[in-house]
C-alpha positions as CSV (number, residue, x, y, z in Angstrom):
1,M,104.4,51.6,98.6
2,R,107.3,53.8,99.8
3,I,106.9,57.4,100.1
4,Y,110.0,59.8,99.4
5,K,111.1,63.6,100.3
6,V,111.7,65.1,97.0
7,G,112.7,68.3,95.4
8,G,113.0,71.8,97.1
9,A,113.1,70.2,100.6
10,V,116.0,67.9,100.0
11,R,117.7,70.9,97.8
12,D,117.5,73.8,100.6
13,R,118.1,71.1,103.3
14,L,121.8,70.5,101.6
15,L,122.3,74.0,101.3
16,G,121.5,75.1,104.7
17,R,118.8,76.9,103.5
18,P,115.5,76.8,105.6
19,V,113.0,74.3,104.2
20,T,109.7,76.4,103.8
21,E,107.6,73.2,102.3
22,V,108.1,69.7,101.7
23,D,106.7,67.5,99.0
24,W,106.6,64.0,98.8
25,V,106.6,61.2,95.7
26,V,104.9,58.2,96.2
27,V,106.1,54.9,94.5
28,G,104.0,51.7,94.1
29,S,100.7,52.9,95.1
30,S,97.7,53.6,93.2
31,A,95.1,56.6,93.7
32,E,92.6,53.9,95.0
33,E,95.0,53.0,97.8
34,M,96.2,56.3,98.7
35,Q,92.1,57.3,98.9
36,A,91.7,54.1,101.0
37,K,94.3,55.1,103.6
38,G,92.7,58.6,104.1
39,F,94.6,60.5,101.6
40,R,92.4,63.2,100.1
41,P,92.9,64.1,96.1
42,V,93.2,67.7,95.1
43,G,92.9,68.9,91.0
44,A,92.0,66.9,88.4
45,D,94.8,67.3,86.5
46,F,97.7,65.4,88.6
47,P,97.8,62.2,91.0
48,V,98.1,64.5,94.3
49,F,96.5,64.1,97.4
50,L,97.0,65.5,100.6
51,H,98.2,63.9,103.9
52,P,95.1,63.2,106.3
53,V,97.3,64.5,109.2
54,T,99.7,66.9,107.9
55,G,98.1,68.1,105.0
56,E,101.2,68.1,102.8
57,E,101.2,67.2,99.3
58,H,102.1,63.6,98.3
59,A,102.2,62.7,94.5
60,L,101.8,59.3,92.9
61,A,105.3,59.0,91.1
62,R,104.5,59.5,87.2
63,T,105.8,60.1,83.6
64,E,105.0,62.4,81.2
65,R,104.9,63.0,77.4
66,K,104.8,65.9,75.5
67,S,101.1,66.2,73.9
68,G,100.5,69.9,72.9
69,R,101.8,73.5,73.2
70,G,102.7,75.2,76.4
71,Y,103.1,74.5,80.4
72,G,99.8,72.4,80.1
73,G,100.5,70.4,76.6
74,F,101.6,67.3,78.8
75,T,99.6,63.7,79.0
76,F,100.7,61.8,82.6
77,Y,100.9,58.4,83.2
78,A,100.8,57.5,86.7
79,S,100.9,53.9,88.1
80,P,102.5,51.5,90.7
81,E,105.2,50.5,88.3
82,V,106.9,54.1,87.6
83,S,109.8,53.9,89.3
84,L,111.2,57.1,91.6
85,E,114.1,57.4,88.9
86,E,111.7,57.4,86.1
87,D,109.6,60.5,88.2
88,L,112.7,62.3,89.1
89,I,114.4,62.5,85.7
90,R,111.0,64.6,84.2
91,R,112.0,67.7,86.7
92,D,113.7,70.8,85.6
93,L,117.0,71.0,87.4
94,T,119.6,68.0,88.6
95,I,119.1,70.1,92.0
96,N,115.6,69.4,92.1
97,A,115.8,65.9,91.1
98,M,116.9,64.4,94.3
99,A,114.9,62.5,96.9
100,E,115.5,61.1,100.3
101,D,113.9,57.8,101.6
102,E,112.2,57.5,105.0
103,Q,115.6,56.8,106.8
104,G,117.0,60.1,105.5
105,Q,118.9,58.4,102.9
106,L,120.0,60.7,99.8
107,I,119.1,59.3,96.6
108,D,120.6,61.3,93.9
109,P,121.0,59.8,90.4
110,Y,121.1,62.5,88.1
111,G,124.2,64.2,90.1
112,G,122.0,66.8,91.7
113,Q,124.5,67.1,94.7
114,A,127.3,67.3,92.6
115,D,125.8,70.3,90.8
116,L,125.2,71.9,94.2
117,A,128.9,72.3,95.1
118,A,129.3,73.2,92.0
119,R,127.0,76.1,92.0
120,Q,125.4,74.9,88.7
121,L,121.8,75.1,87.4
122,R,121.8,72.1,85.2
123,H,119.1,70.7,83.4
124,V,118.1,67.0,84.2
125,S,117.2,65.7,80.5
126,P,116.2,66.6,77.1
127,A,113.0,67.0,78.1
128,F,113.7,70.1,79.9
129,A,113.1,71.9,76.1
130,E,109.4,70.5,76.2
131,D,108.3,72.9,78.6
132,P,108.4,77.0,78.3
133,L,107.7,77.5,81.7
134,R,111.0,76.1,82.8
135,V,112.8,79.3,81.2
136,L,111.1,81.4,83.8
137,R,111.8,78.7,86.6
138,V,115.1,78.8,85.7
139,A,115.5,82.7,85.5
140,R,113.9,82.6,89.1
141,F,116.4,80.1,90.7
142,A,119.2,82.1,89.0
143,A,117.9,85.0,90.9
144,R,117.3,83.1,94.4
145,Y,121.0,81.9,94.6
146,A,123.1,84.2,92.4
147,E,124.4,85.5,95.5
148,L,125.6,82.1,96.5
149,G,127.6,82.1,93.6
150,F,125.1,79.7,91.2
151,S,124.9,80.3,87.2
152,I,123.4,78.3,84.4
153,A,125.1,75.3,83.1
154,P,126.1,76.2,79.2
155,E,124.2,73.4,77.8
156,T,120.9,74.4,79.9
157,Q,121.6,78.0,78.1
158,I,121.1,76.8,74.9
159,L,118.0,75.1,75.3
160,M,116.6,78.1,77.3
161,R,117.5,80.1,74.2
162,Q,115.8,77.2,72.1
163,L,112.7,77.6,74.0
164,A,112.8,81.1,73.5
165,E,113.1,81.2,69.7
166,S,110.4,78.3,69.4
167,G,107.4,80.8,70.3
168,E,106.0,78.2,72.9
169,L,106.8,81.1,75.7
170,L,103.6,82.9,74.1
171,A,101.6,79.7,74.8
172,L,102.3,80.0,78.8
173,T,98.9,81.4,80.4
174,P,98.8,84.6,81.8
175,E,98.4,83.4,85.1
176,R,101.1,81.0,85.2
177,S,103.3,83.3,83.8
178,W,102.2,85.7,86.4
179,K,102.6,83.3,88.9
180,E,106.6,82.7,88.2
181,I,107.4,86.5,87.3
182,S,105.8,87.7,90.6
183,R,107.7,85.0,92.6
184,A,110.9,85.9,90.7
185,L,110.8,89.7,91.8
186,M,110.7,88.3,95.4
187,E,113.9,86.6,95.3
188,A,117.0,88.2,96.6
189,R,118.2,88.9,93.0
190,P,115.6,90.0,90.9
191,D,117.5,91.7,88.3
192,V,119.4,88.7,87.8
193,F,115.9,87.2,86.6
194,V,115.6,90.1,83.8
195,Q,119.4,89.5,83.0
196,V,118.8,85.7,82.4
197,L,115.6,86.3,80.3
198,R,117.5,89.1,78.4
199,D,120.5,87.1,77.8
200,C,118.6,83.4,76.5
201,G,116.2,85.9,74.3
202,A,113.4,85.4,76.1
203,L,112.6,88.6,77.5
204,K,112.0,90.1,74.0
205,E,109.2,87.4,73.8
206,L,107.8,87.9,77.3
207,F,108.7,92.1,78.0
208,P,109.6,93.4,74.5
209,E,108.5,96.7,75.8
210,I,111.6,96.2,78.6
211,D,113.7,94.2,76.0
212,Q,114.2,97.9,74.0
213,L,115.4,99.5,76.8
214,F,118.6,97.1,76.3
215,N,118.6,97.7,72.6
216,S,118.5,101.9,73.4
217,T,121.5,104.0,72.9
218,A,120.4,107.0,74.8
219,P,121.6,107.4,78.1
220,L,119.5,108.6,80.9
221,E,120.2,112.3,82.1
222,D,122.8,111.2,84.6
223,D,124.4,108.8,82.0
224,M,123.6,105.7,83.2
225,Q,122.2,103.4,80.4
226,A,118.2,102.4,80.8
227,E,118.6,99.1,81.1
228,K,121.4,99.3,83.7
229,H,119.3,101.4,85.6
230,A,116.0,99.1,85.6
231,L,118.5,96.5,86.6
232,T,120.3,98.6,89.8
233,V,116.8,99.6,90.7
234,L,115.5,96.2,91.0
235,H,118.4,95.3,93.0
236,R,117.7,98.1,95.5
237,C,114.2,97.0,95.8
238,A,115.6,94.0,97.1
239,I,117.9,94.9,99.5
240,H,115.2,97.5,100.8
241,T,112.9,94.4,101.0
242,Q,110.1,96.6,98.9
243,P,106.7,94.3,98.2
244,L,105.7,93.1,95.1
245,S,103.9,96.1,94.1
246,V,106.7,98.6,94.6
247,R,109.1,96.3,92.7
248,W,107.1,95.7,89.8
249,A,106.2,99.6,89.5
250,C,110.2,99.9,89.5
251,L,110.5,97.5,86.6
252,L,108.1,99.1,84.5
253,M,109.0,102.8,85.6
254,S,110.9,103.8,82.4
255,L,108.1,102.9,80.2
256,G,105.6,105.5,81.7
257,Q,104.3,108.5,80.2
258,A,104.7,111.9,82.3
259,Q,101.9,113.9,83.0
260,N,101.6,117.2,82.9
261,L,99.1,117.9,86.3
262,D,98.8,121.9,85.4
263,A,97.2,121.3,81.9
264,P,93.4,121.8,82.0
265,D,92.6,118.0,81.0
266,T,94.9,115.1,81.9
267,Q,92.1,112.6,81.2
268,T,93.3,112.7,77.4
269,A,96.5,111.3,78.3
270,Q,94.9,108.9,80.7
271,A,92.6,107.3,77.6
272,A,95.5,106.1,75.3
273,A,97.0,102.7,76.7
274,T,100.7,103.0,77.7
275,P,103.5,100.4,77.4
276,I,102.4,99.7,81.3
277,D,98.7,99.4,80.9
278,V,100.0,96.9,78.0
279,I,101.7,94.7,80.0
280,N,99.8,94.7,83.1
281,T,96.7,93.5,80.7
282,R,99.3,90.8,79.4
283,Y,99.4,89.1,82.6
284,K,96.5,90.0,84.5
285,V,98.4,91.6,87.0
286,P,96.6,92.0,90.1
287,R,95.1,95.4,90.6
288,D,97.2,96.9,93.1
289,C,100.4,96.2,91.3
290,Q,98.6,97.8,88.0
291,E,97.6,100.9,89.8
292,L,100.7,101.3,91.4
293,A,102.7,100.7,88.1
294,R,100.7,103.1,86.1
295,L,101.0,105.9,88.6
296,V,104.7,105.8,89.3
297,G,105.2,105.9,85.5
298,E,103.2,108.8,85.3
299,F,104.2,110.5,88.4
300,H,107.7,109.4,89.5
301,Q,109.2,112.5,87.8
302,L,107.2,115.0,89.8
303,G,108.1,113.4,92.7
304,H,111.7,114.1,92.2
305,Q,110.6,117.4,91.6
306,A,108.6,117.7,94.5
307,M,110.6,120.5,96.5
308,S,110.4,122.9,93.6
309,L,106.8,122.2,92.5
310,P,104.0,125.0,92.7
311,A,101.5,124.5,95.7
312,S,98.9,123.6,93.1
313,T,100.4,121.1,91.4
314,L,101.8,119.5,94.7
315,F,98.2,119.3,96.1
316,Q,97.1,117.9,92.6
317,L,100.1,115.1,93.1
318,L,98.2,114.0,96.2
319,Q,94.9,114.3,95.1
320,H,95.8,112.0,92.1
321,F,96.8,109.2,94.5
322,D,93.7,109.5,96.9
323,I,96.1,110.0,100.2
324,Y,93.0,110.1,102.2
325,R,91.6,106.2,101.4
326,R,94.5,104.9,99.9
327,P,97.6,106.1,102.2
328,E,99.7,102.9,102.0
329,R,99.5,103.6,97.7
330,F,101.2,106.9,98.4
331,E,103.8,105.4,100.9
332,Q,104.6,103.2,98.0
333,F,105.1,105.6,95.3
334,V,107.6,107.8,97.5
335,A,109.0,104.1,98.0
336,S,109.5,103.7,94.5
337,C,110.3,107.0,93.7
338,T,113.7,107.0,96.4
339,M,114.5,103.5,94.9
340,D,114.7,105.3,91.5
341,A,116.7,108.3,92.9
342,Q,119.2,106.4,94.9
343,S,119.7,103.7,92.3
344,R,121.1,106.7,90.4
345,H,123.0,108.3,92.9
346,E,124.4,106.0,95.2
347,G,124.3,107.3,99.0
348,D,122.5,110.5,98.3
349,A,119.9,111.6,100.5
350,Y,116.7,112.1,99.1
351,P,114.7,115.0,100.9
352,Q,111.9,114.6,98.8
353,A,110.5,111.5,100.6
354,D,110.1,113.3,104.1
355,Y,108.8,116.6,101.8
356,L,106.0,114.3,100.1
357,R,105.3,112.8,103.2
358,G,104.7,115.8,105.3
359,A,102.8,117.5,102.8
360,A,100.5,114.2,102.4
361,E,100.2,114.5,106.4
362,L,99.1,118.2,106.5
363,A,96.2,117.5,103.6
364,R,94.9,114.8,105.5
365,A,94.9,116.7,108.6
366,V,92.4,119.1,107.4
367,Q,89.2,118.3,109.5
368,V,85.5,118.3,107.7
369,K,83.5,119.0,110.8
370,P,84.2,122.6,111.0
371,L,83.2,123.0,107.3
372,I,79.8,121.2,108.0
373,E,79.1,123.7,111.1
374,Q,80.1,126.8,108.9
375,G,76.6,125.4,106.9
376,F,78.9,124.0,103.9
377,K,77.1,121.0,102.6
378,G,76.9,118.9,99.1
379,A,79.1,120.0,96.6
380,E,79.9,123.2,98.2
381,L,81.3,121.2,101.0
382,G,83.8,119.4,98.8
383,E,85.0,122.5,97.2
384,A,85.5,124.0,100.4
385,L,87.5,120.8,101.8
386,K,89.5,120.9,98.5
387,H,90.3,124.6,99.1
388,E,91.4,124.1,103.0
389,R,93.7,121.2,102.3
390,L,95.4,123.2,99.1
391,E,96.1,125.8,102.0
392,A,97.4,123.5,104.3
393,V,99.9,122.5,101.5
394,R,100.6,126.3,100.8
395,H,101.1,126.7,104.5
396,Y,103.4,123.7,104.6
397,Q,105.6,125.1,101.8
398,R,105.9,128.1,103.4
399,L,106.9,126.7,106.9
400,H,109.5,124.3,104.9
401,Q,110.9,127.2,103.0
402,H,111.4,129.2,106.4
403,E,113.2,126.1,108.0
404,T,115.5,125.7,105.0
405,N,116.3,129.5,104.8
C-alpha cells in the first residue's frame, strides 16, 4: 500500500500558488484493507475514502472505460494491481496528472512539469475526448491561469471541438454543468472561460442565447459590440471581486427584456419566459442567482436612468426589489449596473449608484409606528406606508436637485 499526493495540490505547489485542498491516490490496496485501517467510504460510485484523522479524500488507483453518454457514462475498475501511471493517464490535463510520493519526490510520467513551464493546457491521452465535462473543465482552467500566460494546446482544442460537435455536452446533468460554470465564473478571468467555449463551438451548445450575441452585427448605443461588452463586464466583475450572483446577472444582462414600470400592468411581461428564465431553468441555477439575473435583465436600463426618472417610477423600482426585506439584493443590482456602465466607459464615475442607494435609504427610514398611532390598520396602513415612502423619495429628489443646482 503506497500513498501519493496527486492533481491540483502538486500542480499549485509547483506554480507557487496556495494549495487549498489535497487529494491522494492509494496504490496496491483494496476497499477491505482501507476500511480495516479506519478509512471511511464515501459515495457509491467511486472507491473513495476519508482519512480517519485528517478527513482528506483518498481514492484507490483505478482505470475507467467509456460505457455510456455524458460525464457519468464510465465503468471504473479499482484493484491492488492498478499502477499509479494507469491512474494518472485517465486524468484530463498533463498538469493535473502529476504525483508526489511520501518523500516528496515528483512523479511525472506525462510531461506535466514541462507543460507548466511552457504554460500549456494539454490533454494527457486521447481518452480526453470521452468525457464532455472536460470541455468545461479546460475552459475553467484557462480562466484560472490566463493571467499566468497559459493557453490551450492546439491538439487539445481539436478534441474540445470534437466533443462540442458530438452532442455529448447535452448529456451532462444540469447540476454537474452548473458546478463547473459557477466555479469558472469565480475565477480570475471568467471572460476567458466564455471565449474558450465560443472558440471550440461549445457555447452554442451550452448557451445558444449568449452565442447569438457573437453572431450579432448590431452595435450597442456606444458602438461596442454586444459580445465584446459581455466579456468586458465579466472581466470587470472579477477585478472588483463581485459575488457569483452579480457575475451571473452580468453575463445574462443583455438577454433581458426591459419593463415599463409606468405601464398599468407589468404582470403580462413577466408571464412569458425570457431567455434568462430559460437558461436559469436549464442549469437549475440557485434561486438568488436566478432572481438577480432576471431583475437585472429587466431593470438595468432604469438603473442607468435613475437620476432622470420621475419619483413614481423610481419608487416602483425600489418596491420591485423589496428593498425593505432584501437590501442585499438591491445592493447587488446597483453593483451590476455599475459594472455594466463602467465597462462601456472605462474610468467614468457612476453617480447613479449613490443616488439609488440614497433613495432606498430614505424609503427604508419611513417608520410604521406613527401611522399606527394615527389609527391606520390593515390595507389602509399598507397604502399609507406606501404613500409616505413615495413622499420620502420625492423629498430625496428635491434635495438632490437643490444640491446639484
